[in-house]
C-alpha positions in Angstrom: 90.8 42.2 107.8 90.2 39.3 105.5 89.6 41.8 102.6 92.9 43.5 103.5 94.7 40.2 103.3 93.5 39.6 99.8 94.9 42.9 98.6 98.0 42.6 96.4 100.1 45.7 96.3 102.1 46.7 93.1 105.7 45.9 93.6 106.9 49.5 93.4 105.0 50.4 96.6 107.3 48.0 98.4 110.3 50.2 97.7 111.0 53.5 99.4 111.4 55.3 96.2 108.2 53.7 94.9 106.1 54.8 97.9 107.8 58.2 97.8 106.7 58.8 94.2 103.2 57.4 94.9 102.7 59.7 97.9 104.1 62.7 96.0 101.5 62.2 93.2 98.7 61.9 95.7 99.6 65.1 97.4 99.9 66.8 94.0 96.4 65.6 93.2 95.1 67.0 96.5 96.5 70.4 95.7 95.1 70.4 92.2 91.7 69.3 93.6 91.8 72.2 96.1 92.8 74.7 93.5 90.0 73.8 91.1 87.2 72.9 93.6 87.6 74.9 96.8 89.8 77.9 95.9 88.8 80.7 93.6 92.1 81.7 92.0 90.9 83.4 88.8 92.9 81.7 86.2 93.3 84.0 83.2 95.0 82.0 80.5 96.6 78.7 79.5 100.0 79.8 80.9 98.6 80.4 84.3 96.9 77.0 84.1 100.2 75.4 83.3 101.9 77.1 86.3 99.1 76.1 88.6 99.4 72.6 87.4 103.1 72.3 88.2 103.5 74.5 91.2 103.0 71.8 94.0 105.7 69.5 92.4 108.9 71.2 93.6 108.0 71.7 97.3 106.3 68.3 97.5 109.4 66.5 96.3 111.7 68.6 98.4 109.9 68.0 101.7 109.2 64.3 101.1 112.8 63.8 100.1 113.8 64.4 103.8 112.6 60.9 104.5 115.0 59.5 101.9 118.0 60.7 103.9 116.9 58.5 106.9 118.7 55.2 106.6 116.9 53.2 109.3 113.8 51.5 107.9 111.1 52.4 110.4 112.3 55.9 111.1 112.4 56.6 107.3 108.8 55.4 106.8 107.6 57.3 109.9 109.3 60.4 108.7 107.6 60.1 105.3 104.2 59.5 106.8 104.5 62.5 109.2 105.5 64.8 106.3 102.6 63.3 104.2 100.2 64.0 107.1 101.4 67.5 107.7 101.2 68.5 103.9 97.7 67.0 103.8 96.7 68.9 106.9 98.1 72.1 105.4 96.0 71.7 102.3 92.8 70.7 104.2 93.2 73.4 106.8 93.5 76.1 104.1 90.4 74.6 102.3 88.3 74.9 105.4 89.6 78.3 106.3 89.1 79.5 102.7 85.4 78.5 102.8 84.9 80.8 105.8 87.3 83.7 105.1 88.1 83.5 101.4 91.7 83.6 102.3 94.7 81.4 103.1 96.1 80.6 106.5 99.1 82.8 107.5 101.7 82.1 110.1 100.1 84.8 112.3 96.7 82.9 111.9 98.4 79.7 113.0 99.8 81.4 116.0 96.4 82.7 116.9 94.6 79.4 116.0 92.4 79.7 119.1 91.0 83.0 117.9 90.2 81.5 114.5 88.5 78.6 116.0 86.4 80.8 118.3 85.6 83.0 115.3 84.2 80.0 113.4 82.0 79.0 116.3 79.0 76.9 115.5 79.5 77.6 111.8 82.5 75.2 111.8 80.6 72.0 111.1 78.9 73.8 108.1 82.2 74.3 106.5 82.8 70.6 105.9 81.7 69.0 102.7 81.0 65.2 101.9 83.8 65.2 99.4 86.3 66.2 102.1 86.9 62.5 102.6 89.0 62.7 99.4 91.6 64.8 101.2 92.2 62.1 103.9 91.1 58.7 102.6 94.4 58.0 100.8 96.4 58.7 103.9 94.2 56.4 106.0 94.4 53.6 103.5 98.2 53.8 103.1 98.6 53.9 106.9 96.4 50.8 107.3 98.3 49.0 104.5 101.6 49.8 106.2 100.4 48.7 109.6 99.0 45.4 108.2 102.3 45.0 106.2 100.4 44.8 102.9 102.9 47.5 101.9 106.2 46.1 103.0 108.9 48.4 104.4 112.0 48.3 102.3 115.1 47.3 104.2 117.4 48.9 101.7 118.1 52.6 102.4 118.1 55.0 99.4 121.6 55.9 98.2 122.7 59.3 99.4 123.4 60.5 95.9 119.9 59.6 94.8 118.4 61.6 97.7 120.7 64.5 97.0 119.7 64.4 93.3 116.0 64.5 94.1 116.6 67.5 96.4 118.6 69.3 93.8 116.2 68.5 91.1 113.3 69.8 93.2 115.3 73.0 93.9 116.0 73.5 90.2 112.3 72.9 89.5 111.3 75.5 92.0 113.6 78.1 90.4 112.0 77.3 87.1 108.6 77.6 88.7 109.5 81.0 90.2 110.9 82.3 86.9 107.7 81.4 85.1 105.7 83.0 87.9 107.7 86.2 87.8 107.2 86.2 84.0 103.4 86.0 84.4 103.3 88.3 87.4 106.4 90.6 87.8 107.5 91.4 91.4 105.2 88.6 92.7 107.1 88.3 96.0 108.5 91.8 96.1 105.0 93.5 96.1 103.1 90.7 97.8 99.8 92.2 96.6 97.7 89.1 96.9 98.0 85.7 98.8 95.8 84.3 96.0 98.5 85.1 93.5 101.3 83.6 95.5 99.4 80.4 96.0 98.3 80.3 92.3 101.9 80.8 91.1 104.0 79.0 93.7 101.7 76.8 95.7 100.6 76.4 99.3 103.9 75.1 100.7 105.9 77.9 99.1 103.4 80.5 100.4 103.5 79.2 103.9 107.4 79.2 104.0 107.5 82.7 102.4 104.9 84.1 104.8 106.9 82.5 107.7 110.1 84.3 106.7 108.5 87.7 106.1 106.7 87.4 109.5 109.9 86.6 111.3 111.6 89.6 109.6 108.8 91.9 110.6 108.6 90.6 114.1 112.4 91.1 114.5 112.2 94.8 113.6 109.2 95.2 115.8 110.8 93.5 118.7 113.8 95.9 118.6 111.7 99.1 118.6 111.2 101.0 121.9 109.3 104.0 123.3 112.4 106.2 122.7 112.0 105.6 119.0 108.4 106.8 119.3 109.5 110.0 121.2 111.9 110.9 118.2 109.0 110.5 115.7 106.6 112.5 118.0 109.1 115.4 118.1 109.4 115.4 114.4 105.7 115.5 113.8 105.2 118.3 116.4 107.8 120.4 114.5 106.4 119.4 111.1 102.7 120.1 111.9 101.0 122.7 109.9 98.2 124.6 111.7 94.7 124.5 110.1 93.6 127.4 107.9 90.7 129.2 109.8 89.0 129.9 106.4 88.5 126.1 105.7 88.7 124.6 109.2 85.4 122.8 110.0 83.5 123.7 106.7 82.6 120.0 106.3 82.0 119.3 109.9 79.4 116.5 110.5 79.0 115.6 106.8 79.3 112.1 105.5 82.6 111.4 103.8 82.5 109.5 100.5 85.9 108.7 98.9 85.8 107.7 95.3 89.0 105.8 94.3 89.8 106.6 90.7 91.9 103.6 89.7 95.1 104.5 87.7 93.7 107.9 86.9 96.3 110.5 86.0 95.8 114.3 86.1 96.4 114.7 82.4 93.0 113.0 81.7 91.3 116.1 83.2 89.9 118.2 80.3 91.6 115.8 77.8 90.1 115.5 74.3 91.0 112.5 72.3 90.9 112.7 68.5 89.5 109.7 66.6 90.7 108.6 63.1 88.6 111.3 61.5 90.1 114.0 63.6 87.0 114.5 65.7 87.7 115.3 69.3 86.0 113.4 72.1 86.1 114.6 75.8 87.4 111.6 77.8 85.9 112.5 81.3 83.2 115.2 80.9 81.5 114.6 84.2 84.7 114.5 86.3 85.9 117.6 84.4 82.6 119.4 85.5 83.4 118.5 89.2 87.0 119.7 88.8 85.9 123.1 87.7 82.9 123.4 90.0 82.9 126.2 92.6 81.8 123.5 95.1 85.0 121.6 94.5 88.5 122.3 95.9 90.7 120.9 93.2 94.4 120.5 93.2 96.5 120.5 90.0 99.9 119.9 91.6 98.9 116.8 93.6 101.2 113.8 93.2 100.9 110.1 93.9 103.7 108.9 96.2 103.2 105.1 96.0 105.9 102.5 95.9 105.7 98.8 95.3 102.4 98.6 97.1 100.7 100.7 94.4 97.0 101.0 95.2 97.5 99.8 98.8 100.2 102.4 99.3 97.7 105.1 98.3 95.2 103.7 100.8 97.9 103.7 103.4 98.6 107.4 102.9 95.0 108.5 102.7 94.0 106.6 105.8 97.0 107.1 108.0 99.2 109.9 106.5 102.0 107.3 106.6 104.1 106.3 103.5 104.0 102.7 102.2 107.1 100.6 102.8 110.4 101.1 100.8 109.9 97.4 99.6 106.6 95.5 99.3 103.3 96.6 100.6 102.5 97.9 104.1 99.1 96.3 103.9 100.4 92.9 103.3 103.5 92.9 105.5 102.3 94.7 108.6 98.7 95.7 107.9 97.3 92.7 109.9 99.7 93.3 112.8 100.4 96.9 113.5 98.7 99.5 115.6 97.2 102.4 113.6 95.5 105.7 114.2 93.6 105.8 111.0 90.7 107.9 109.7 88.0 105.4 110.4 89.1 105.2 114.1 89.7 108.9 114.5 86.2 109.9 113.0 84.6 107.0 114.8 85.9 108.0 118.2 86.0 111.7 117.8 82.7 112.3 116.0 80.6 109.0 116.1 81.2 108.1 112.4 80.3 104.7 111.0 82.9 103.5 108.5 82.7 101.2 105.4 84.7 100.1 102.4 83.2 98.9 99.1 85.2 96.9 96.7 84.1 94.4 94.0 87.2 92.2 94.3 88.5 89.5 96.6 88.8 90.7 100.2 92.2 89.3 100.6 93.7 91.3 97.7 96.4 93.5 99.3 95.4 91.8 102.6 92.5 94.3 103.0 90.3 91.9 104.9 92.8 92.0 107.8 94.3 95.5 107.4 90.8 97.2 107.4 90.1 95.7 110.8 93.3 97.2 112.2 92.4 100.6 110.7 89.0 100.4 112.5 86.7 100.0 109.5 83.3 98.8 110.8 82.3 97.2 107.5 84.0 95.9 104.4 81.8 94.8 101.5 84.1 92.8 99.2 83.3 90.6 96.1 81.3 88.2 98.3 78.6 90.8 98.6 78.3 91.4 94.9 76.9 89.6 91.9 80.1 89.1 90.1 80.1 87.0 86.9 82.0 86.7 83.6 79.7 89.3 81.9 80.3 92.1 84.4 83.8 91.7 85.6 87.4 91.2 84.7 90.6 89.9 86.4 90.5 92.8 89.0 86.9 92.5 90.0 83.4 93.9 89.3 83.2 96.6 86.6 82.5 100.1 87.9 78.8 100.6 86.7 77.5 97.4 88.4 79.8 98.0 91.3 78.4 101.4 92.2 74.9 100.3 91.5 75.1 97.1 93.7 76.8 99.1 96.5 73.6 101.2 97.0 71.8 98.3 98.7 74.4 98.5 101.5 75.2 102.2 101.5 71.6 103.0 102.3 71.8 101.1 105.5 74.8 102.8 107.0 74.1 105.0 110.0 74.9 108.6 109.3 77.3 110.3 109.5 79.5 107.8 107.8 83.0 107.6 106.4 83.1 105.5 103.3 85.4 104.5 100.5 84.4 103.1 97.0 87.3 101.4 95.2 86.6 101.4 91.4 88.7 99.0 89.3 87.7 99.2 85.6 90.4 101.7 84.7 93.1 99.2 85.5 95.9 97.9 83.4 95.9 96.4 80.8 93.0 98.7 79.6 91.7 96.1 77.1 88.2 95.9 78.7 86.6 98.3 76.3 88.6 98.0 73.1 86.4 95.8 70.9 84.9 97.0 67.7 81.7 98.1 69.5 83.5 100.1 72.2 81.6 103.1 73.5 84.6 105.4 73.1 87.3 105.8 70.5 90.6 104.0 70.9 93.9 106.0 70.7 96.1 105.3 67.7 99.6 104.6 69.0 101.9 101.7 68.8 101.2 100.8 72.4 98.0 98.8 72.9 98.0 99.6 76.6 97.9 103.4 76.0 95.3 103.0 73.2 92.7 101.5 75.6 93.5 103.8 78.5 91.1 106.6 77.4 88.1 104.3 76.8 88.4 102.7 80.3 88.7 106.2 81.8 85.6 107.3 79.9 83.7 104.3 81.3 84.8 105.2 84.9 83.6 108.8 84.3 80.1 107.6 83.4 80.0 105.2 86.4 80.9 108.1 88.7 78.2 110.3 87.1 75.6 107.7 87.7 76.7 107.3 91.3 76.4 111.1 91.8 72.9 111.0 90.4 72.0 108.3 92.9 73.5 110.4 95.8 71.3 113.3 94.8 68.2 111.2 94.3 68.6 109.3 97.6 69.2 112.5 99.6 72.8 111.8 100.5 74.4 114.3 98.3 73.7 117.6 100.1 75.0 116.2 103.5 78.2 114.7 102.2 81.8 115.7 101.3 82.8 113.7 98.3 86.5 113.2 97.6 87.8 111.9 94.3 91.5 110.8 94.0 93.8 109.0 91.6 95.8 106.3 93.3 98.8 106.0 91.0 99.9 106.2 87.4 97.9 104.5 84.6 100.6 104.7 82.0 103.9 103.5 83.4 107.2 105.4 83.1 108.5 102.8 80.6 105.5 103.7 78.3 105.5 107.5 78.7 107.5 108.1 75.5 104.8 106.4 73.5 102.3 108.8 75.2 104.4 111.9 74.5 102.7 113.1 71.4 99.3 112.7 72.9 100.1 115.1 75.6 101.8 117.7 73.4 105.4 116.5 73.9 108.1 115.0 71.7 109.1 111.4 72.1 112.7 112.3 71.2 113.0 115.0 73.9 111.0 113.2 76.6 113.1 113.2 79.8 113.0 112.3 83.5 111.4 115.6 84.4 108.6 114.8 82.0 108.2 111.5 83.9 108.0 113.2 87.2 105.2 115.5 85.9 103.2 112.4 85.0 103.0 111.5 88.7 100.3 114.2 89.0 96.9 112.6 89.9 93.6 114.2 90.6 92.6 115.3 94.1 89.1 116.9 94.4 87.2 117.7 97.5 83.5 118.3 96.5 81.4 120.0 99.2 77.8 120.7 98.0 76.8 124.1 99.1 80.3 125.6 99.1 81.0 128.3 96.5 84.6 129.2 97.3 86.1 126.2 95.6 88.4 126.4 92.6 91.7 125.1 91.4 94.4 125.3 94.0 98.0 125.2 92.8 99.6 124.1 96.1 102.1 121.4 95.7 101.3 118.3 97.7 100.8 114.6 97.7 98.8 111.7 99.0 100.6 111.9 102.4 98.8 115.2 102.9 95.2 114.0 102.3 94.3 112.9 105.8 95.3 116.1 107.8 93.6 118.1 104.9 90.3 116.2 105.3 90.3 116.1 109.1 90.8 119.9 109.3 87.9 120.3 106.9 85.9 118.1 109.3 86.8 120.4 112.2 89.3 117.9 113.8 92.8 119.3 114.7 95.5 116.9 113.9 98.2 118.3 116.2 98.0 115.3 118.6 98.1 112.6 115.8 101.2 111.0 114.3 100.8 112.1 110.7 103.6 112.8 108.2 101.6 115.0 105.9 100.4 118.6 106.2 97.0 120.3 105.6 97.1 121.5 101.9 95.0 124.6 102.9 97.4 125.5 105.7 99.5 128.7 105.3 102.3 126.8 107.0 102.3 124.0 104.4 105.9 123.4 103.1 104.9 122.3 99.6 107.5 119.5 99.5 106.5 116.2 97.8 108.7 113.3 98.7 108.6 110.2 96.5 109.2 106.7 97.7 112.5 106.5 95.9 114.0 109.6 97.6 113.3 112.0 94.7 111.2 115.1 95.4 109.3 117.9 93.8 108.7 121.5 95.1 107.6 124.7 93.5 111.3 125.8 93.1 113.2 122.6 92.5 112.6 119.1 91.3 115.4 116.6 92.3 115.5 113.3 90.4 118.5 111.3 91.5 121.4 113.8 91.5 119.9 116.0 88.8 118.3 119.3 89.8 115.5 120.8 87.6 113.8 124.2 87.7 110.2 123.1 88.4 108.6 126.1 86.8 110.4 125.7 83.5 111.3 122.0 83.5 114.9 122.9 82.6 117.8 120.8 83.9 120.1 123.0 85.9 123.3 121.6 84.3 125.7 123.6 86.4 123.9 124.6 89.6 125.5 127.3 91.8 126.7 126.5 95.3 123.5 128.2 96.6 121.3 126.1 94.4 123.1 122.9 95.4 122.6 123.8 99.1 118.9 124.7 98.7 118.2 121.6 96.7 120.1 119.4 99.2 118.3 120.9 102.1 114.9 120.0 100.5 116.2 116.5 99.8 117.3 116.1 103.4 113.8 117.2 104.5 112.2 114.7 102.1 114.4 111.9 103.3 113.7 112.7 107.0 109.9 112.5 106.3 110.3 109.1 104.7 112.6 107.9 107.5 110.2 109.0 110.3 107.4 107.2 108.5 109.4 104.0 108.0 110.4 104.0 111.7 106.8 104.3 112.7 105.6 101.4 110.6 108.5 99.1 110.7 108.7 99.4 114.5 105.0 99.5 115.0 105.7 102.6 117.2 102.1 103.7 117.5 101.6 101.0 120.1 103.7 103.2 122.4 101.8 106.4 121.6 99.0 107.6 123.9 98.9 111.4 123.4 96.2 111.2 120.8 93.6 110.1 123.4 92.4 107.4 121.1 91.5 104.0 122.3 93.6 101.4 120.4 91.7 99.6 117.8 90.9 95.9 118.6 90.6 94.0 115.3 88.7 91.3 117.0 85.8 93.7 117.4 85.1 93.6 113.6 83.3 90.8 111.7 82.9 91.2 108.0 80.4 88.3 107.6 76.7 88.9 107.3 77.1 92.6 107.4 73.7 93.6 105.9 72.1 91.7 108.7 74.2 93.5 111.2 73.2 96.9 109.7 69.5 96.0 109.6 69.7 94.9 113.2 71.1 98.3 114.2 68.3 100.0 112.3 65.7 97.9 114.2 67.3 98.5 117.5 67.5 102.3 117.0 64.0 102.5 115.6 63.0 106.1 115.0 66.5 107.2 116.0 68.1 105.4 113.1 69.9 107.8 110.8 70.4 105.5 107.7 69.0 106.5 104.4 66.8 103.5 104.4 65.2 104.6 107.7 64.9 108.2 106.7 63.1 107.0 103.6 60.3 105.5 105.7 62.0 102.1 105.8 61.8 101.9 102.0 64.8 101.0 99.8 66.3 103.7 97.6 67.9 101.2 95.2 65.3 101.8 92.6 66.5 105.4 92.4 69.8 104.2 91.0 69.7 104.3 87.2 72.6 102.8 85.2 73.5 101.9 81.7 74.4 98.3 81.5 77.9 97.2 80.4 76.5 95.8 77.1 74.6 99.0 76.4 77.7 101.1 77.1 79.7 99.2 74.5 77.0 99.8 72.0 76.3 103.4 72.9 78.9 105.1 70.7 80.0 108.7 71.1 
């Protein structure tokens, strides 16, 4: 106490505004410390550093300013210290939570704090670090100094106009911050693709408030839903169901399922040859081309992506559930961690004893995958934490494809068979500058758009990575007993850039129109079944919403009792109607874009449609809109919680733990002994990783063509 008595405080701390400013600086420092030391936010450039540097300021000033409106001395200081404590607690809680889950605390997490605490268990103490004292020491010191009156409480209240000015200034600063954030990352709040990004650009306080608002909105819609709503959806699905084709039903029964996610891969890349500056043609994707034309592959050349703002996550939503993404934002981020689903992992797990796993060399919380996958029923999720990711083998969206597939083998070989798996490649992702240096292994296109120029090189790299993975599947013995599905998730070249691409795809920039844009929504969909010889190119019109019923029927599982919006592409009852998230559609006869009707076969705009053409086109539009409406009702109202006719046991997300998964798999192998069906066990408990042969990233760049 004697030492405290000797402390002399700067005069500004003895004023309310002085203490307000001092505390605001301390909270700002805590946020910056957490950003740089505990969080892994992947800062890409100086502009992002600047936004990160300023993003705590607006919300900190706004919240602390509440205390300035309180005129009574003691109440004002108590208010300030309580807000100070809560903001420190928010930062520190997120720090500790992030160390365990590599994610930020959501409102739903707060509401289920007991589950989080029990999930941490004995590991909780190991999450603390000696330097954690830095998050709290300032609060303790200031509290003691106030109690001992070394910091004197200012009797004079802050003038109302000063308090209002600070509040208005903080609001203006937030608008500026948000504008800069939207400049760096368009549709940051609309698409909600990553909590990391919202924290990086807007800060923890803003993220928490935003998450609270969206959670409330979602819960309101959910609360108003009823079993009657589910009955209406079930009736639609029953009428919409397309019976399986007996010629293809069950031809892949019992086989492993391996999905290969071809990031941003469009159909026009198939068989495409890019001319270099000397006019020499280079095949962009020779290996994928060979799969596309194989008699063991069922390929679709009129298969369209149907994603909205959720982009990649929307594609996953459709492939896993046969439900559309939301009309705004991402289903994964908005309801993926809350809703009840009847997804492929759960269906195959409960119907046929499949193990399920996702492999992805990026942060687990990107698109909220670490939570959504649990609700879908995925047993395992190997995210970036399970890979050796460094500056030499990765970029802003994660691990490059070659090391990704190679490093995945160490986990894949331990999965019990049969398994349902998904490998999410990322290298062929905008801005396509990963392989455009002077030593690039593939020619760069010569247009005025740098994004387009690099697109072919990244696609070529993906092609080689997929080929190496196939070679491993064959060497390890997995190939013959697997059905391998390759699909494109969404466009690689956006609509706004398509005119710059026109000449490369045999079109004219001057005559490029909306119909041409719609044709560019085609993406590959290839079902490769080793041993089959009846494959070939199928011209059926379909989209990603149709993928799940198509796969399940190939696996010998009838989908008539499941709530799925799509139809089996092999079914003779398939309607061949592809609805897009914006209400447009394409069919073999008509393509309707806005109010314009096109002849799909010729691409010609029907400028003066007959009354019959109008009626036919409108009838198709009504069907497309109804499909979207039924899907939205299902997801927005979480209607599957009312549905029991499928016979599935509802997925309990608490049953899944994505920590120490290799140890989990090895324990299962040990417990099963000779009954273990993993590749590792079948190979006399010897790893098959050495059977994986890959060309390094550096060697690829130097390989030339």
